[in-house]
VMD Tcl script that builds the backbone (N, CA, C; Angstrom):
set m [mol new atoms 357]
animate dup $m
set s [atomselect $m all]
$s set {name element resname resid chain x y z} {
  {N N MET 1 A 27.238 13.307 88.986}
  {CA C MET 1 A 26.448 12.144 88.646}
  {C C MET 1 A 24.960 12.455 88.601}
  {N N ALA 2 A 24.461 13.162 89.627}
  {CA C ALA 2 A 23.029 13.454 89.665}
  {C C ALA 2 A 22.603 14.276 88.460}
  {N N ILE 3 A 23.405 15.250 88.101}
  {CA C ILE 3 A 23.039 16.113 86.977}
  {C C ILE 3 A 22.947 15.311 85.678}
  {N N ASP 4 A 23.785 14.300 85.545}
  {CA C ASP 4 A 23.728 13.432 84.358}
  {C C ASP 4 A 22.428 12.637 84.321}
  {N N LEU 5 A 21.987 12.154 85.481}
  {CA C LEU 5 A 20.721 11.420 85.552}
  {C C LEU 5 A 19.564 12.329 85.137}
  {N N TYR 6 A 19.539 13.542 85.643}
  {CA C TYR 6 A 18.477 14.484 85.289}
  {C C TYR 6 A 18.489 14.778 83.792}
  {N N ARG 7 A 19.667 14.966 83.238}
  {CA C ARG 7 A 19.768 15.280 81.809}
  {C C ARG 7 A 19.199 14.162 80.943}
  {N N LYS 8 A 19.269 12.930 81.423}
  {CA C LYS 8 A 18.803 11.776 80.647}
  {C C LYS 8 A 17.298 11.559 80.750}
  {N N THR 9 A 16.622 12.342 81.574}
  {CA C THR 9 A 15.189 12.144 81.785}
  {C C THR 9 A 14.414 13.408 81.421}
  {N N SER 10 A 13.115 13.286 81.343}
  {CA C SER 10 A 12.277 14.444 81.019}
  {C C SER 10 A 12.315 15.495 82.128}
  {N N LEU 11 A 12.657 15.106 83.347}
  {CA C LEU 11 A 12.744 16.081 84.437}
  {C C LEU 11 A 13.855 17.096 84.176}
  {N N GLY 12 A 14.871 16.682 83.448}
  {CA C GLY 12 A 15.956 17.595 83.111}
  {C C GLY 12 A 15.497 18.798 82.304}
  {N N GLU 13 A 14.355 18.663 81.628}
  {CA C GLU 13 A 13.799 19.788 80.867}
  {C C GLU 13 A 13.275 20.883 81.785}
  {N N ARG 14 A 12.964 20.533 83.042}
  {CA C ARG 14 A 12.376 21.476 83.982}
  {C C ARG 14 A 13.270 21.763 85.182}
  {N N ARG 15 A 14.501 21.380 85.108}
  {CA C ARG 15 A 15.452 21.664 86.179}
  {C C ARG 15 A 16.668 22.370 85.583}
  {N N PRO 16 A 17.381 23.156 86.390}
  {CA C PRO 16 A 18.493 23.969 85.872}
  {C C PRO 16 A 19.771 23.164 85.629}
  {N N VAL 17 A 19.697 22.185 84.752}
  {CA C VAL 17 A 20.863 21.337 84.489}
  {C C VAL 17 A 21.974 22.096 83.773}
  {N N ASP 18 A 21.640 23.261 83.229}
  {CA C ASP 18 A 22.656 24.097 82.588}
  {C C ASP 18 A 23.276 25.098 83.563}
  {N N ARG 19 A 22.839 25.057 84.814}
  {CA C ARG 19 A 23.359 25.937 85.862}
  {C C ARG 19 A 23.820 25.088 87.048}
  {N N PRO 20 A 25.031 24.538 86.978}
  {CA C PRO 20 A 25.523 23.676 88.057}
  {C C PRO 20 A 25.502 24.335 89.431}
  {N N ASP 21 A 25.676 25.648 89.508}
  {CA C ASP 21 A 25.647 26.333 90.799}
  {C C ASP 21 A 24.265 26.217 91.447}
  {N N ILE 22 A 23.216 26.420 90.666}
  {CA C ILE 22 A 21.859 26.285 91.193}
  {C C ILE 22 A 21.542 24.818 91.456}
  {N N PHE 23 A 21.917 23.961 90.530}
  {CA C PHE 23 A 21.650 22.531 90.680}
  {C C PHE 23 A 22.303 22.000 91.956}
  {N N ASP 24 A 23.548 22.369 92.208}
  {CA C ASP 24 A 24.228 21.933 93.431}
  {C C ASP 24 A 23.511 22.457 94.667}
  {N N GLY 25 A 23.034 23.703 94.613}
  {CA C GLY 25 A 22.299 24.267 95.740}
  {C C GLY 25 A 21.009 23.532 96.031}
  {N N MET 26 A 20.369 23.007 94.989}
  {CA C MET 26 A 19.142 22.230 95.183}
  {C C MET 26 A 19.404 21.041 96.100}
  {N N PHE 27 A 20.554 20.421 95.945}
  {CA C PHE 27 A 20.873 19.243 96.749}
  {C C PHE 27 A 21.450 19.616 98.108}
  {N N LYS 28 A 22.271 20.635 98.157}
  {CA C LYS 28 A 22.861 21.058 99.434}
  {C C LYS 28 A 21.793 21.529 100.408}
  {N N ASN 29 A 20.722 22.117 99.890}
  {CA C ASN 29 A 19.688 22.683 100.746}
  {C C ASN 29 A 18.465 21.793 100.912}
  {N N ALA 30 A 18.467 20.628 100.315}
  {CA C ALA 30 A 17.348 19.694 100.487}
  {C C ALA 30 A 17.390 19.105 101.897}
  {N N SER 31 A 16.239 18.820 102.441}
  {CA C SER 31 A 16.146 18.227 103.776}
  {C C SER 31 A 16.402 16.729 103.761}
  {N N LEU 32 A 15.999 16.084 102.679}
  {CA C LEU 32 A 16.075 14.628 102.594}
  {C C LEU 32 A 16.287 14.225 101.138}
  {N N THR 33 A 17.381 13.546 100.882}
  {CA C THR 33 A 17.666 13.060 99.537}
  {C C THR 33 A 18.006 11.581 99.618}
  {N N LEU 34 A 17.293 10.777 98.857}
  {CA C LEU 34 A 17.544 9.343 98.788}
  {C C LEU 34 A 17.940 8.988 97.368}
  {N N SER 35 A 18.749 7.957 97.236}
  {CA C SER 35 A 19.194 7.555 95.904}
  {C C SER 35 A 19.108 6.045 95.748}
  {N N ALA 36 A 18.992 5.628 94.501}
  {CA C ALA 36 A 18.967 4.200 94.154}
  {C C ALA 36 A 20.129 3.939 93.207}
  {N N TRP 37 A 20.792 2.829 93.424}
  {CA C TRP 37 A 21.998 2.498 92.660}
  {C C TRP 37 A 21.915 1.083 92.114}
  {N N ASP 38 A 22.521 0.896 90.969}
  {CA C ASP 38 A 22.767 -0.426 90.407}
  {C C ASP 38 A 24.282 -0.529 90.295}
  {N N GLY 39 A 24.892 -1.115 91.310}
  {CA C GLY 39 A 26.350 -1.119 91.378}
  {C C GLY 39 A 26.842 0.300 91.544}
  {N N ASN 40 A 27.657 0.775 90.619}
  {CA C ASN 40 A 28.174 2.141 90.658}
  {C C ASN 40 A 27.334 3.122 89.846}
  {N N ARG 41 A 26.220 2.665 89.316}
  {CA C ARG 41 A 25.383 3.513 88.456}
  {C C ARG 41 A 24.216 4.099 89.249}
  {N N LEU 42 A 24.130 5.415 89.288}
  {CA C LEU 42 A 23.010 6.102 89.922}
  {C C LEU 42 A 21.790 5.953 89.019}
  {N N VAL 43 A 20.714 5.366 89.547}
  {CA C VAL 43 A 19.533 5.111 88.716}
  {C C VAL 43 A 18.273 5.817 89.214}
  {N N GLY 44 A 18.314 6.408 90.404}
  {CA C GLY 44 A 17.129 7.086 90.905}
  {C C GLY 44 A 17.433 8.032 92.042}
  {N N ILE 45 A 16.605 9.073 92.162}
  {CA C ILE 45 A 16.744 10.061 93.234}
  {C C ILE 45 A 15.356 10.505 93.674}
  {N N ALA 46 A 15.177 10.643 94.981}
  {CA C ALA 46 A 14.024 11.324 95.561}
  {C C ALA 46 A 14.587 12.460 96.411}
  {N N ARG 47 A 14.227 13.701 96.066}
  {CA C ARG 47 A 14.748 14.879 96.769}
  {C C ARG 47 A 13.574 15.626 97.380}
  {N N SER 48 A 13.633 15.837 98.703}
  {CA C SER 48 A 12.511 16.451 99.418}
  {C C SER 48 A 12.951 17.613 100.301}
  {N N LEU 49 A 12.001 18.501 100.544}
  {CA C LEU 49 A 12.134 19.587 101.512}
  {C C LEU 49 A 11.063 19.325 102.559}
  {N N THR 50 A 11.449 19.251 103.831}
  {CA C THR 50 A 10.487 18.817 104.838}
  {C C THR 50 A 10.817 19.314 106.236}
  {N N ASP 51 A 9.788 19.341 107.097}
  {CA C ASP 51 A 9.980 19.563 108.530}
  {C C ASP 51 A 9.960 18.228 109.282}
  {N N PHE 52 A 9.734 17.133 108.562}
  {CA C PHE 52 A 9.744 15.752 109.049}
  {C C PHE 52 A 8.559 15.371 109.936}
  {N N VAL 53 A 7.697 16.312 110.296}
  {CA C VAL 53 A 6.580 15.963 111.179}
  {C C VAL 53 A 5.204 16.264 110.589}
  {N N TYR 54 A 5.111 17.298 109.760}
  {CA C TYR 54 A 3.812 17.672 109.217}
  {C C TYR 54 A 3.738 17.510 107.702}
  {N N ILE 55 A 4.754 18.011 107.000}
  {CA C ILE 55 A 4.669 18.001 105.543}
  {C C ILE 55 A 6.040 17.822 104.911}
  {N N ALA 56 A 6.050 17.150 103.779}
  {CA C ALA 56 A 7.265 16.983 102.978}
  {C C ALA 56 A 6.900 17.292 101.533}
  {N N TYR 57 A 7.672 18.162 100.925}
  {CA C TYR 57 A 7.488 18.469 99.509}
  {C C TYR 57 A 8.476 17.610 98.738}
  {N N LEU 58 A 7.967 16.647 98.007}
  {CA C LEU 58 A 8.807 15.797 97.163}
  {C C LEU 58 A 9.098 16.593 95.899}
  {N N ALA 59 A 10.231 17.279 95.906}
  {CA C ALA 59 A 10.579 18.189 94.816}
  {C C ALA 59 A 10.941 17.437 93.547}
  {N N ASP 60 A 11.620 16.314 93.697}
  {CA C ASP 60 A 12.056 15.544 92.534}
  {C C ASP 60 A 11.951 14.053 92.807}
  {N N LEU 61 A 11.392 13.352 91.861}
  {CA C LEU 61 A 11.453 11.894 91.823}
  {C C LEU 61 A 11.894 11.557 90.411}
  {N N VAL 62 A 13.103 11.082 90.282}
  {CA C VAL 62 A 13.671 10.838 88.959}
  {C C VAL 62 A 14.268 9.438 88.914}
  {N N VAL 63 A 13.933 8.699 87.862}
  {CA C VAL 63 A 14.458 7.348 87.665}
  {C C VAL 63 A 14.961 7.249 86.229}
  {N N ASP 64 A 16.155 6.722 86.089}
  {CA C ASP 64 A 16.753 6.501 84.772}
  {C C ASP 64 A 15.751 5.755 83.887}
  {N N ALA 65 A 15.588 6.222 82.658}
  {CA C ALA 65 A 14.613 5.614 81.740}
  {C C ALA 65 A 14.853 4.119 81.548}
  {N N ASP 66 A 16.106 3.690 81.586}
  {CA C ASP 66 A 16.419 2.266 81.431}
  {C C ASP 66 A 15.973 1.438 82.632}
  {N N TYR 67 A 15.643 2.100 83.750}
  {CA C TYR 67 A 15.287 1.398 84.982}
  {C C TYR 67 A 13.840 1.651 85.400}
  {N N GLN 68 A 13.079 2.369 84.601}
  {CA C GLN 68 A 11.687 2.624 84.944}
  {C C GLN 68 A 10.861 1.351 84.803}
  {N N ARG 69 A 9.733 1.346 85.502}
  {CA C ARG 69 A 8.802 0.204 85.542}
  {C C ARG 69 A 9.403 -1.009 86.254}
  {N N ARG 70 A 10.316 -0.736 87.174}
  {CA C ARG 70 A 10.907 -1.798 87.996}
  {C C ARG 70 A 10.632 -1.578 89.481}
  {N N GLY 71 A 9.817 -0.582 89.812}
  {CA C GLY 71 A 9.472 -0.320 91.205}
  {C C GLY 71 A 10.443 0.589 91.936}
  {N N ILE 72 A 11.400 1.173 91.237}
  {CA C ILE 72 A 12.399 2.022 91.895}
  {C C ILE 72 A 11.766 3.309 92.410}
  {N N GLY 73 A 10.931 3.948 91.599}
  {CA C GLY 73 A 10.253 5.164 92.044}
  {C C GLY 73 A 9.373 4.900 93.249}
  {N N ARG 74 A 8.611 3.818 93.199}
  {CA C ARG 74 A 7.756 3.436 94.327}
  {C C ARG 74 A 8.594 3.219 95.584}
  {N N CYS 75 A 9.700 2.530 95.442}
  {CA C CYS 75 A 10.584 2.268 96.580}
  {C C CYS 75 A 11.142 3.574 97.152}
  {N N LEU 76 A 11.548 4.492 96.288}
  {CA C LEU 76 A 12.078 5.774 96.764}
  {C C LEU 76 A 11.013 6.566 97.521}
  {N N VAL 77 A 9.778 6.548 97.047}
  {CA C VAL 77 A 8.693 7.235 97.748}
  {C C VAL 77 A 8.421 6.553 99.088}
  {N N GLN 78 A 8.389 5.228 99.109}
  {CA C GLN 78 A 8.154 4.504 100.362}
  {C C GLN 78 A 9.266 4.773 101.369}
  {N N GLU 79 A 10.509 4.765 100.913}
  {CA C GLU 79 A 11.640 5.030 101.814}
  {C C GLU 79 A 11.603 6.463 102.327}
  {N N THR 80 A 11.169 7.385 101.478}
  {CA C THR 80 A 10.993 8.767 101.938}
  {C C THR 80 A 9.981 8.788 103.076}
  {N N GLY 81 A 8.851 8.120 102.876}
  {CA C GLY 81 A 7.818 8.065 103.906}
  {C C GLY 81 A 8.297 7.466 105.216}
  {N N LYS 82 A 9.157 6.467 105.153}
  {CA C LYS 82 A 9.678 5.826 106.365}
  {C C LYS 82 A 10.534 6.775 107.194}
  {N N ARG 83 A 11.114 7.775 106.553}
  {CA C ARG 83 A 11.984 8.714 107.257}
  {C C ARG 83 A 11.220 9.919 107.805}
  {N N LEU 84 A 9.920 9.968 107.547}
  {CA C LEU 84 A 9.075 11.051 108.019}
  {C C LEU 84 A 8.246 10.582 109.202}
  {N N GLY 85 A 7.774 11.526 109.987}
  {CA C GLY 85 A 6.937 11.187 111.124}
  {C C GLY 85 A 5.602 10.608 110.693}
  {N N ARG 86 A 5.028 9.818 111.575}
  {CA C ARG 86 A 3.723 9.212 111.296}
  {C C ARG 86 A 2.709 10.314 110.997}
  {N N GLY 87 A 1.999 10.178 109.898}
  {CA C GLY 87 A 0.996 11.159 109.509}
  {C C GLY 87 A 1.537 12.330 108.708}
  {N N CYS 88 A 2.833 12.393 108.526}
  {CA C CYS 88 A 3.431 13.474 107.738}
  {C C CYS 88 A 2.988 13.330 106.278}
  {N N MET 89 A 2.476 14.399 105.701}
  {CA C MET 89 A 2.003 14.373 104.312}
  {C C MET 89 A 3.165 14.558 103.343}
  {N N ILE 90 A 3.103 13.862 102.224}
  {CA C ILE 90 A 4.030 14.092 101.123}
  {C C ILE 90 A 3.228 14.760 100.013}
  {N N VAL 91 A 3.697 15.923 99.574}
  {CA C VAL 91 A 3.036 16.649 98.492}
  {C C VAL 91 A 4.026 16.828 97.347}
  {N N LEU 92 A 3.492 17.025 96.145}
  {CA C LEU 92 A 4.372 17.202 94.989}
  {C C LEU 92 A 3.633 17.882 93.861}
  {N N PHE 93 A 4.405 18.381 92.899}
  {CA C PHE 93 A 3.888 18.826 91.613}
  {C C PHE 93 A 4.269 17.749 90.616}
  {N N SER 94 A 3.312 17.261 89.879}
  {CA C SER 94 A 3.585 16.190 88.923}
  {C C SER 94 A 4.039 16.744 87.582}
  {N N ALA 95 A 5.043 16.107 87.023}
  {CA C ALA 95 A 5.407 16.384 85.633}
  {C C ALA 95 A 4.255 15.888 84.763}
  {N N PRO 96 A 3.986 16.565 83.657}
  {CA C PRO 96 A 2.870 16.129 82.805}
  {C C PRO 96 A 2.933 14.647 82.426}
  {N N LYS 97 A 4.110 14.147 82.128}
  {CA C LYS 97 A 4.245 12.746 81.716}
  {C C LYS 97 A 4.026 11.770 82.872}
  {N N ALA 98 A 4.091 12.273 84.111}
  {CA C ALA 98 A 3.951 11.394 85.276}
  {C C ALA 98 A 2.599 11.543 85.968}
  {N N HIS 99 A 1.702 12.300 85.374}
  {CA C HIS 99 A 0.421 12.597 86.017}
  {C C HIS 99 A -0.376 11.342 86.375}
  {N N GLU 100 A -0.311 10.329 85.564}
  {CA C GLU 100 A -1.062 9.093 85.819}
  {C C GLU 100 A -0.320 8.149 86.767}
  {N N TYR 101 A 0.945 8.433 87.033}
  {CA C TYR 101 A 1.773 7.549 87.859}
  {C C TYR 101 A 1.450 7.676 89.348}
  {N N TYR 102 A 1.316 8.891 89.835}
  {CA C TYR 102 A 1.217 9.100 91.279}
  {C C TYR 102 A -0.022 8.495 91.938}
  {N N PRO 103 A -1.196 8.483 91.293}
  {CA C PRO 103 A -2.322 7.787 91.924}
  {C C PRO 103 A -2.030 6.309 92.188}
  {N N LYS 104 A -1.193 5.701 91.372}
  {CA C LYS 104 A -0.835 4.294 91.577}
  {C C LYS 104 A -0.032 4.095 92.858}
  {N N LEU 105 A 0.578 5.183 93.347}
  {CA C LEU 105 A 1.347 5.109 94.594}
  {C C LEU 105 A 0.518 5.535 95.797}
  {N N GLY 106 A -0.751 5.877 95.558}
  {CA C GLY 106 A -1.624 6.275 96.651}
  {C C GLY 106 A -1.811 7.780 96.798}
  {N N PHE 107 A -1.188 8.577 95.944}
  {CA C PHE 107 A -1.367 10.026 96.008}
  {C C PHE 107 A -2.766 10.395 95.537}
  {N N GLU 108 A -3.324 11.435 96.157}
  {CA C GLU 108 A -4.623 11.965 95.766}
  {C C GLU 108 A -4.424 13.342 95.151}
  {N N SER 109 A -5.163 13.621 94.091}
  {CA C SER 109 A -5.084 14.926 93.445}
  {C C SER 109 A -5.675 15.994 94.357}
  {N N ASN 110 A -5.070 17.186 94.333}
  {CA C ASN 110 A -5.561 18.297 95.132}
  {C C ASN 110 A -5.563 19.549 94.259}
  {N N PRO 111 A -6.733 20.126 93.997}
  {CA C PRO 111 A -6.802 21.285 93.095}
  {C C PRO 111 A -6.421 22.611 93.740}
  {N N PHE 112 A -6.041 22.612 95.008}
  {CA C PHE 112 A -5.820 23.864 95.715}
  {C C PHE 112 A -4.358 24.258 95.828}
  {N N GLY 113 A -3.569 23.942 94.823}
  {CA C GLY 113 A -2.166 24.335 94.828}
  {C C GLY 113 A -1.972 25.694 94.167}
  {N N TRP 114 A -0.985 26.440 94.651}
  {CA C TRP 114 A -0.673 27.760 94.104}
  {C C TRP 114 A 0.832 27.903 93.993}
  {N N VAL 115 A 1.279 28.732 93.068}
  {CA C VAL 115 A 2.708 28.980 92.876}
  {C C VAL 115 A 2.942 30.484 92.847}
  {N N LEU 116 A 3.930 30.951 93.605}
  {CA C LEU 116 A 4.379 32.341 93.567}
  {C C LEU 116 A 5.855 32.320 93.238}
  {N N ARG 117 A 6.207 32.814 92.081}
  {CA C ARG 117 A 7.611 32.838 91.660}
  {C C ARG 117 A 8.268 34.105 92.184}
  {N N ASN 118 A 9.392 33.946 92.852}
  {CA C ASN 118 A 10.133 35.071 93.409}
  {C C ASN 118 A 10.996 35.690 92.323}
  {N N SER 119 A 10.562 36.819 91.790}
  {CA C SER 119 A 11.349 37.478 90.744}
  {C C SER 119 A 11.859 38.770 91.279}
}
mol reanalyze $m
mol bondsrecalc $m
mol representation Tube
mol addrep $m
């Protein structure tokens, strides 16, 4: 189900939806995964890696295109925050199409991010 949601959104372009083994590992090894449902339909996911006290990396925030602009993403971020310790930071890499979205949720831009790909 989750892989189908990713495939239907722009996030699927940047996630290994063609590699179910890796995709499954992303969820099995996540520290915190929350989902939003409309009946039996999966409409949103927030997937994080965290120590729960200092920092949480919000690896994925995905909402079905038919359900966007209804507050589901905001709710998933808020619920993620409720499960973290007081003062725990949530950090993320924004998809280009979502760059203007995160400030609306209270996120602040930080130019000091770095990426090292393990090859």
